[in-house]
C-alpha positions in Angstrom: 99.0 52.5 84.3 101.2 49.7 82.9 98.3 47.2 83.0 96.1 49.7 81.1 98.7 50.3 78.4 99.5 46.6 78.1 95.8 45.8 77.6 95.5 48.6 74.9 98.7 47.9 73.0 99.4 44.2 73.7 102.8 45.0 75.2 104.7 42.7 77.4 105.1 43.6 81.1 108.2 43.2 83.3 107.7 44.0 87.0 110.8 45.2 88.7 111.5 45.9 92.3 114.9 47.2 93.5 115.7 47.7 97.2 118.7 49.1 98.9 119.5 48.2 102.5 119.8 51.3 104.8 123.5 50.8 105.7 126.6 49.1 104.3 127.6 45.8 105.8 124.0 44.8 106.8 123.5 41.3 108.0 122.4 38.4 105.8 119.2 38.2 107.9 118.3 41.7 106.9 119.0 41.0 103.2 116.8 37.9 103.4 114.0 39.9 104.9 114.4 42.6 102.2 114.2 40.0 99.5 111.0 38.7 101.1 109.5 42.2 101.2 110.5 42.7 97.5 109.0 39.4 96.6 105.7 40.2 98.3 105.6 43.6 96.4 106.1 41.7 93.1 103.5 39.1 94.2 100.9 41.8 94.6 101.7 43.4 91.2 101.7 40.1 89.5 98.3 39.2 91.0 96.9 42.5 89.6 98.3 41.6 86.1 96.7 38.1 86.3 93.3 39.5 87.2 93.4 41.2 83.8 94.7 38.1 82.0 98.2 39.4 81.7 101.5 37.5 82.3 104.4 39.5 83.5 108.1 38.7 83.9 109.5 39.5 87.4 112.9 41.0 88.4 114.0 41.5 92.0 117.3 43.2 92.7 118.8 44.0 96.1 121.7 46.5 96.0 124.3 45.0 98.2 126.9 46.9 100.0 125.9 50.1 98.2 127.9 49.1 95.2 125.4 50.7 92.8 122.2 52.6 93.2 118.5 51.9 92.7 118.6 54.2 89.7 121.5 52.4 88.2 119.8 49.0 88.7 116.6 50.2 87.0 118.6 51.6 84.1 120.5 48.3 83.7 117.3 46.3 83.7 115.7 48.6 81.1 118.8 48.6 78.8 119.4 44.9 79.1 115.7 44.2 78.4 115.6 46.7 75.5 112.4 48.1 76.8 110.4 50.6 74.7 108.9 52.2 77.8 109.5 52.3 81.6 106.7 53.3 84.0 107.7 54.1 87.6 106.3 55.7 90.5 107.3 59.3 91.3 108.5 58.3 94.8 109.7 55.1 96.4 109.9 54.4 100.0 112.2 57.3 100.9 109.5 59.1 102.8 110.4 62.6 103.8 113.9 62.1 102.6 112.7 62.3 99.0 111.9 65.5 97.2 108.7 66.3 95.3 109.7 63.8 92.7 112.3 61.4 94.0 115.9 61.3 92.9 115.3 57.9 91.2 112.5 59.4 89.1 114.7 62.3 88.1 117.6 60.0 87.3 115.4 57.8 85.1 113.8 60.7 83.3 117.3 61.9 82.4 119.0 58.6 81.7 116.6 56.1 80.2 117.0 55.7 76.4 113.3 55.0 76.0 109.9 56.6 76.8 109.7 57.1 80.5 106.4 57.6 82.4 106.5 58.8 85.9 103.2 58.2 87.8 102.1 60.1 90.8 
């Protein structure tokens, strides 16, 4: 959806991926692996943008030691970037732990000071 809107309106794209390790005090090895997974996800999204002739900025955040939350990090990225619109999936990787629309999606719909599109 972001690619389609960017092509129509000429908007700039920022691809963001935020991950949170499953437990506090996780090893550096796990954090490195999570960064690799996040980078791979951003690579795939960036390749899609490039197929349509679009250039995107990339942001990867790993929430370390549960100091913040995924929702907080997305909010911070959007506010710091002064975005007009944020598009996110209705569910992340929480699986069965999530509800019909994930808690991150609900938090974003309530908190973001810009247009928020939640895609199913």
